[in-house]
C-alpha positions as CSV (number, residue, x, y, z in Angstrom):
1,X,46.5,223.1,131.1
2,X,48.1,219.6,131.0
3,X,51.9,219.8,130.9
4,X,54.3,217.2,129.8
5,X,56.8,216.4,132.5
6,X,55.7,215.0,135.9
7,X,59.0,214.7,137.6
8,X,61.0,217.8,136.8
9,X,60.6,219.7,140.1
10,X,60.7,216.7,142.5
11,X,64.0,216.3,144.4
12,X,65.5,213.5,146.4
13,X,64.2,212.8,149.9
14,X,66.4,212.2,152.9
15,X,67.8,208.7,153.1
16,X,65.4,207.7,155.8
17,X,62.3,208.6,153.9
18,X,63.7,207.4,150.6
19,X,64.1,204.0,152.2
20,X,60.5,204.1,153.6
21,X,59.2,204.9,150.1
22,X,60.6,201.7,148.6
23,X,63.6,203.0,146.7
24,X,64.9,201.3,143.7
25,X,62.7,198.3,143.1
26,X,64.9,195.5,144.3
27,X,68.3,196.8,143.3
28,X,68.7,194.3,140.4
29,X,68.3,194.7,136.7
30,X,65.0,196.5,136.0
31,X,64.5,195.1,132.5
32,X,63.9,191.8,130.8
33,X,66.1,190.6,128.0
34,X,64.2,192.9,125.6
35,X,65.3,196.0,127.5
36,X,61.9,197.3,128.7
37,X,61.0,197.2,132.4
38,X,58.1,194.9,133.1
39,X,55.3,196.6,135.1
40,X,52.1,195.1,136.3
41,X,48.8,197.1,136.3
42,X,45.7,195.8,138.0
43,X,42.6,197.5,136.8
44,X,40.1,197.8,139.7
45,X,37.0,197.3,137.5
46,X,35.7,197.7,133.9
47,X,32.0,198.3,134.5
48,X,32.1,202.1,134.6
49,X,32.9,204.7,132.0
50,X,35.5,206.3,134.2
51,X,37.5,203.1,134.7
52,X,37.1,202.1,131.1
53,X,38.6,205.4,130.2
54,X,41.5,204.9,132.5
55,X,42.1,201.4,131.0
56,X,42.2,203.0,127.5
57,X,44.9,205.5,128.6
58,X,47.2,202.9,130.3
59,X,48.8,201.4,127.1
60,X,49.4,204.9,125.7
61,X,51.4,206.0,128.7
62,X,53.0,202.7,129.2
63,X,54.5,203.0,125.7
64,X,55.5,206.7,126.4
65,X,57.5,205.5,129.4
66,X,59.1,202.6,127.6
67,X,57.4,200.0,129.8
68,X,56.3,196.5,129.0
69,X,52.9,196.1,130.7
70,X,51.2,193.0,132.2
71,X,47.6,193.8,133.1
72,X,44.9,192.1,135.2
73,X,41.4,193.1,136.4
74,X,40.3,192.5,140.0
75,X,36.6,193.4,139.3
76,X,36.2,195.2,142.6
77,X,37.1,192.0,144.5
78,X,40.0,192.1,146.9
79,X,40.6,188.4,146.7
80,X,41.0,188.6,142.9
81,X,43.4,191.5,143.4
82,X,45.5,189.4,145.8
83,X,45.5,186.5,143.3
84,X,46.3,188.9,140.4
85,X,49.3,190.3,142.3
86,X,50.6,186.8,142.9
87,X,50.4,186.2,139.2
88,X,52.2,189.5,138.4
89,X,55.0,188.7,140.8
90,X,55.4,185.3,139.2
91,X,55.8,187.1,135.8
92,X,58.8,189.1,137.2
93,X,57.3,192.5,137.3
94,X,59.6,195.3,138.6
95,X,56.8,197.6,139.7
96,X,53.0,197.4,140.2
97,X,50.2,199.9,139.8
98,X,47.1,199.1,142.0
99,X,43.8,200.9,142.5
100,X,42.1,198.8,145.2
101,X,38.5,199.8,146.1
102,X,38.8,198.2,149.5
103,X,41.5,200.4,151.0
104,X,41.8,198.4,154.3
105,X,42.1,194.9,153.0
106,X,44.9,195.6,150.6
107,X,47.5,196.0,153.4
108,X,48.8,192.4,153.3
109,X,49.4,192.6,149.6
110,X,51.3,195.8,150.0
111,X,53.4,194.2,152.7
112,X,54.2,191.3,150.4
113,X,55.3,193.6,147.6
114,X,57.4,195.7,149.9
115,X,59.1,192.6,151.3
116,X,60.0,191.6,147.7
117,X,61.2,195.2,147.1
118,X,58.7,195.7,144.3
119,X,57.6,199.3,144.3
120,X,53.9,200.0,144.3
121,X,52.1,203.1,142.9
122,X,48.4,203.4,144.0
123,X,45.9,205.1,141.8
124,X,42.7,206.8,143.0
125,X,42.8,205.4,146.5
126,X,45.3,205.3,149.3
127,X,45.8,202.4,151.8
128,X,44.6,202.6,155.3
129,X,47.8,200.9,156.4
130,X,51.0,200.0,154.6
131,X,53.5,201.8,152.4
132,X,53.6,202.7,148.7
133,X,56.1,204.5,146.6
134,X,53.4,207.1,145.6
135,X,49.7,207.5,145.6
136,X,48.3,209.2,142.5
137,X,45.0,210.7,143.4
138,X,43.0,213.9,143.4
139,X,42.0,215.7,146.6
140,X,38.7,213.8,147.4
141,X,37.8,216.1,150.2
142,X,37.9,219.0,147.7
143,X,35.3,217.0,145.6
144,X,32.9,217.1,148.5
145,X,33.5,220.7,149.3
146,X,33.1,221.8,145.6
147,X,29.8,219.8,145.4
148,X,28.6,221.4,148.6
149,X,29.4,225.0,147.6
150,X,27.8,224.5,144.1
151,X,24.6,223.1,145.5
152,X,24.6,225.5,148.5
153,X,24.7,228.5,146.1
154,X,22.2,227.1,143.7
155,X,19.7,226.4,146.4
156,X,20.3,229.7,148.1
157,X,21.3,228.0,151.3
158,X,18.1,226.3,152.1
159,X,16.2,223.1,151.1
160,X,16.9,219.4,150.9
161,X,19.6,217.4,149.0
162,X,20.4,213.8,148.6
163,X,24.0,212.6,148.7
164,X,24.4,209.3,146.8
165,X,27.6,208.2,148.6
166,X,30.1,205.7,147.2
167,X,31.4,202.8,149.4
168,X,32.2,204.0,152.9
169,X,34.8,201.2,153.1
170,X,36.7,203.3,150.6
171,X,38.6,206.3,151.7
172,X,37.2,208.1,148.6
173,X,33.6,207.6,149.8
174,X,34.5,208.7,153.3
175,X,36.5,211.8,152.2
176,X,33.7,213.0,149.9
177,X,31.0,212.3,152.4
178,X,32.8,213.9,155.4
179,X,33.8,217.0,153.5
180,X,30.4,217.5,151.9
181,X,28.7,217.2,155.4
182,X,31.2,219.5,157.1
183,X,30.9,222.1,154.4
184,X,27.1,222.0,154.5
185,X,27.1,222.3,158.3
186,X,29.5,225.2,158.3
187,X,28.3,227.2,155.3
188,X,24.7,226.2,154.6
189,X,23.0,225.1,157.9
190,X,19.6,225.7,156.2
191,X,20.1,222.7,153.9
192,X,19.1,219.2,155.1
193,X,21.3,216.4,153.7
194,X,20.1,212.9,153.3
195,X,23.1,210.6,153.0
196,X,22.6,207.3,151.2
197,X,25.4,204.7,151.0
198,X,25.4,202.9,147.6
199,X,28.6,200.9,147.5
200,X,29.3,202.5,144.1
201,X,26.3,200.5,142.8
202,X,24.1,202.3,140.2
203,X,21.0,200.2,140.7
204,X,21.2,200.7,144.5
205,X,21.7,204.4,144.0
206,X,18.6,204.7,141.8
207,X,16.5,202.7,144.3
208,X,17.6,204.9,147.2
209,X,17.0,208.2,145.3
210,X,13.5,206.9,144.4
211,X,12.8,206.2,148.0
212,X,14.1,209.6,149.2
213,X,12.0,211.5,146.5
214,X,8.9,209.6,147.6
215,X,9.5,210.5,151.3
216,X,10.7,214.1,150.4
217,X,9.2,215.3,147.1
218,X,10.6,218.7,147.8
219,X,14.2,217.6,147.3
220,X,16.0,220.1,145.1
221,X,19.6,218.8,144.9
222,X,21.5,215.6,144.3
223,X,25.2,215.0,144.8
224,X,26.4,211.8,143.1
225,X,29.8,210.8,144.3
226,X,30.6,209.2,141.0
227,X,29.1,208.9,137.5
228,X,28.1,205.3,138.4
229,X,24.7,206.9,139.4
230,X,24.2,209.1,136.4
231,X,21.9,207.0,134.2
232,X,19.8,205.9,137.1
233,X,19.4,209.4,138.5
234,X,18.4,210.8,135.1
235,X,15.8,208.0,134.7
236,X,14.3,208.6,138.2
237,X,14.0,212.3,137.6
238,X,12.5,211.7,134.2
239,X,9.9,209.3,135.6
240,X,8.9,212.0,138.1
241,X,8.7,214.8,135.6
242,X,11.7,216.5,137.2
243,X,14.1,216.3,134.3
244,X,13.4,219.8,133.2
245,X,15.7,222.8,132.2
246,X,17.6,224.6,135.0
247,X,15.3,227.7,134.7
248,X,12.2,225.6,135.4
249,X,11.1,225.8,139.1
250,X,10.8,222.0,139.2
251,X,14.5,221.5,138.3
252,X,16.5,219.4,140.7
253,X,20.2,220.5,140.7
254,X,22.5,217.6,140.2
255,X,26.3,217.5,140.6
256,X,28.5,214.5,139.9
257,X,32.1,213.4,140.2
258,X,34.2,212.0,137.3
259,X,34.0,214.2,134.2
260,X,33.2,211.4,131.8
261,X,32.0,212.5,128.3
262,X,28.4,211.7,129.1
263,X,28.4,214.0,132.1
264,X,29.8,216.8,130.0
265,X,27.0,216.2,127.4
266,X,24.3,216.2,130.1
267,X,25.6,219.5,131.5
268,X,25.5,221.1,128.1
269,X,22.0,219.7,127.6
270,X,20.8,221.1,131.0
271,X,19.9,217.7,132.4
272,X,22.6,217.8,135.2
273,X,24.3,220.9,136.3
274,X,27.9,220.2,137.3
275,X,30.7,217.7,137.8
276,X,34.1,217.5,139.3
277,X,36.4,216.2,136.6
278,X,38.5,213.4,138.0
279,X,41.6,213.1,135.8
280,X,41.5,209.6,134.3
281,X,44.2,210.5,131.8
282,X,46.6,211.9,134.4
283,X,45.9,209.0,136.7
284,X,47.3,206.7,134.0
285,X,50.1,209.1,133.0
286,X,51.6,209.8,136.4
287,X,51.0,206.4,137.8
288,X,53.2,205.0,135.1
289,X,55.8,207.8,135.3
290,X,56.1,207.3,139.0
291,X,56.4,203.5,138.6
292,X,59.2,204.1,136.1
293,X,60.9,206.5,138.4
294,X,60.7,204.0,141.3
295,X,62.3,201.4,139.1
296,X,65.0,203.9,138.2
297,X,65.7,204.5,141.9
298,X,64.4,208.1,142.0
299,X,62.7,209.5,145.1
300,X,60.4,212.5,145.8
301,X,59.5,214.9,148.6
302,X,56.4,216.9,149.5
303,X,55.8,220.1,147.6
304,X,54.5,221.5,144.3
305,X,55.1,219.6,141.0
306,X,55.4,220.9,137.5
307,X,52.0,219.6,136.6
308,X,49.7,221.8,138.7
309,X,49.5,219.4,141.7
310,X,51.0,219.1,145.1
311,X,52.7,216.1,146.7
312,X,51.8,215.7,150.3
313,X,53.1,213.3,153.0
314,X,50.2,211.3,154.3
315,X,52.4,209.6,156.9
316,X,56.0,208.3,156.9
317,X,56.4,206.0,154.0
318,X,53.4,207.3,152.0
319,X,53.4,210.2,149.6
320,X,50.4,211.4,147.6
321,X,50.4,213.4,144.4
322,X,47.1,215.3,144.6
323,X,46.2,216.1,141.0
324,X,44.0,218.9,139.9
325,X,40.3,218.2,139.5
326,X,38.3,221.2,138.2
327,X,34.7,222.0,138.8
328,X,32.7,221.9,135.5
329,X,29.5,223.9,135.2
330,X,27.2,225.1,132.4
331,X,28.2,228.8,132.8
332,X,31.8,228.4,133.9
333,X,31.0,230.6,136.9
334,X,32.5,230.9,140.4
335,X,30.6,229.4,143.3
336,X,31.4,230.5,146.8
337,X,35.0,231.2,145.7
338,X,35.3,228.0,143.6
339,X,36.1,228.7,140.0
340,X,34.6,226.4,137.3
341,X,35.1,225.8,133.6
342,X,32.5,225.1,130.9
343,X,31.8,221.5,129.7
344,X,33.3,222.2,126.2
345,X,36.6,223.3,127.6
346,X,39.4,221.7,125.6
347,X,41.5,220.9,128.7
348,X,39.0,218.3,130.0
349,X,40.0,214.7,129.3
350,X,36.3,213.9,128.7
351,X,36.5,216.1,125.6
352,X,39.7,214.4,124.3
353,X,39.0,210.7,124.8
354,X,39.7,209.0,121.5
355,X,41.3,212.1,120.1
C-alpha cells in the first residue's frame, strides 16, 4: 500500500555526511516574495507513456508540498539538460529535480549546482560521479532478477530468450542487464540469452527482435527493459503468428518494466505475461518531498523509511531511496520466491492514473 508520509522515520546524519549531502540549499531565504520555494524540475523526455505519467504527477505533488515549480524538458539530450539547468538557476530556484538518461555526462552540471549550494534530487537514475541530496529510484537490479525468475520458471529452465536492453550508457540499462544475466547463469543455465542494446528506442528494439526471431524461430521469451518496446514487440509477434494465448504452445512469454496502463491491459488480455511496476507516482511524490526537505535543511541516513522502501548509501555524498517495484502477473503467483500481484490490483499506479 502507498502511505502518506515519506520523511517520518528518517533522522539526521552526522555533520560530515550532512555536509556531503548538500544541506540547506544555500542558507538564505528559501522562498520568493510569494512565500513558496521555487523548485526546478527537468523532465528527461515526453515520448514514452511512463515519463508522460511522471510529468502528470509532478504538479500534483508540487502543490502538496507547497512548491512553485519551474519545469523544462531535456528530451533525452544532455546538452539540453545543461542549458535547462542554467535557465533554472537564472530563475532563482532553491532546489532542482533531474532525471538524466546519460548518467556519466551529468557530473559537471551536478558540480555547478553543488557549488551554488542548490540541492539536487535525482529521479530514476543516479550519477556515475558527483553528489546529490537524494536519488529517488527503484532497485533496478531487482528488475532484472524478477524478470529472470519469471521467465526461468515459465520456460522450465530451458530454451532461448531475447533481452531488449535499454541504453547501456545508463546505469538502469546496465543494472537490469547485469542482474538478468547473472540470475540466468546462476539459476537457469539451460536458457540462452540474446542481449540486444536498443538505446531505449522502440523502432530499434522492434528491428532487433525481428532479426533474432528470424535467426532463432524457437525463441520462447522476451524481456523488455522498458515499455518503450511494447507496441513494437506486440506487432512483431502478431506478424509472425505468435501473439497467441498463454496456453497455446506457440506463445512467447513476455515481461516488461514500467507498469503503464497499457501493459496492465495487455497482461489481462494474455498478450504479454508480466511487468515490474516502476512507481511513476512515487518518483514524483518523493522527489519533491526530498527537495522540500533539502531546502528546509533536513538530512537523512541509510535505513528503512515509512513508505516501504530503504535508503542506501551508494557512496559518501550520495544516498538513494530505493522504492518498491512489484512484479505484476496474470495469476498473482509466486515465481522462484518472488511474489507478484494481479494487473487489476488497486495499489498499482497504472490503475489509478487520472483517478
